[in-house]
C-alpha positions in Angstrom: 0.0 0.0 0.0 1.4 3.4 -1.0 2.1 6.0 1.6 1.2 9.6 1.1 0.3 11.4 -0.9 3.0 14.0 -0.6 3.2 17.4 -2.2 6.6 18.9 -3.0 6.7 22.7 -3.4 9.9 24.1 -4.9 11.4 26.6 -7.2 11.2 25.8 -10.9 14.9 25.8 -12.0 13.9 26.2 -15.6 12.2 29.5 -15.0 15.0 31.2 -13.0 17.1 33.2 -15.4 20.8 33.5 -15.5 22.1 30.0 -14.8 22.0 26.4 -16.1 19.0 24.6 -14.7 20.1 21.1 -15.9 21.9 19.9 -12.7 18.9 21.0 -10.5 16.4 19.4 -12.9 18.3 16.2 -12.8 18.5 16.3 -9.0 14.7 16.9 -8.8 14.1 13.9 -11.0 16.4 11.7 -8.9 14.6 12.9 -5.7 11.2 12.2 -7.2 12.3 8.7 -8.2 13.2 8.0 -4.6 9.5 8.4 -3.6 8.7 5.5 -5.9 11.4 3.4 -4.2 9.6 3.9 -0.9 6.1 3.3 -2.5 5.2 7.0 -1.7 2.8 8.9 -4.0 4.3 12.4 -4.6 3.1 15.4 -6.6 5.4 18.2 -7.6 4.5 21.9 -7.7 7.3 24.0 -9.0 6.9 27.8 -9.0 8.8 30.9 -10.0 9.0 33.8 -7.5 8.0 36.4 -10.0 4.9 34.5 -11.2 1.7 33.9 -9.2 3.2 31.3 -7.0 0.4 31.6 -4.5 -2.3 30.6 -7.0 -0.2 27.6 -8.2 0.3 26.3 -4.7 -3.3 26.8 -3.6 -4.4 24.9 -6.7 -2.0 22.1 -5.9 -2.9 22.0 -2.2 -6.7 21.8 -3.0 -6.3 19.1 -5.6 -6.2 16.3 -3.0 -5.7 15.6 0.7 -1.9 15.4 1.4 -0.4 13.6 4.3 2.8 15.7 4.1 3.9 18.8 2.2 7.6 19.3 1.7 8.8 22.9 1.1 12.1 22.9 -0.8 15.4 24.5 0.2 15.4 26.7 -2.9 12.5 28.6 -1.4 13.5 28.3 2.2 17.3 28.9 2.1 17.6 32.0 -0.2 17.1 35.0 2.2 15.5 37.3 -0.4 12.7 34.6 -0.8 11.9 34.7 3.0 8.4 36.3 2.3 7.7 33.6 -0.3 8.7 30.9 2.2 6.5 32.4 4.9 3.6 32.5 2.4 4.1 28.9 1.4 4.1 27.7 5.0 0.9 29.7 5.8 -0.8 28.4 2.6 -0.1 24.8 3.8 -1.5 25.6 7.2 -4.6 27.1 5.6 -5.4 24.7 2.7 -3.9 21.5 4.1 -4.2 21.8 7.9 -3.9 18.1 8.5 -0.8 17.7 6.5 2.6 17.4 8.1 5.1 20.0 6.9 8.6 18.9 6.1 11.8 20.5 4.7 14.4 19.0 2.5 18.1 19.8 2.3 18.5 19.0 -1.3 16.2 17.9 -4.1 17.6 14.4 -3.7 16.6 14.0 0.0 13.0 15.1 -0.4 11.6 11.6 0.1 13.6 11.3 3.3 12.1 14.6 4.5 8.6 13.3 3.9 9.3 9.9 5.3 10.2 11.5 8.7 6.5 12.6 8.9 4.5 10.0 7.0 2.4 7.5 9.0 3.9 4.1 9.9 1.8 1.0 9.8 -0.2 2.2 12.8 -1.9 4.9 10.7 -0.5 7.7 12.8 1.9 10.5 11.8 5.5 9.8 12.5 7.4 12.2 14.7 11.2 12.2 14.5 
């Protein structure tokens, strides 16, 4: 039986000008593949800070009930994006109040971040 579902919210590396997105795109793909290795359903919501990120995230959050939402390091770690990070956390609280909130370190450890909070066989949310 699959765990999840999980929503991953992150920056879309293709839509950020001025640098080669290929390494980050590849890392995101590897990270998403790790969900399948753990039999975890995972959706991806990639946003650009200059677009209507809020609308995209609200649409994703209301698409289905998520057990966990992972907010990526690209949004969380870059200080100029602090207001966007705060907005993302508050959107999760508002539109997915029963979902655990997790944070990854890299695109490749996103599944690990979610697994810290997904339910075990008991049906209850895990706590690290």
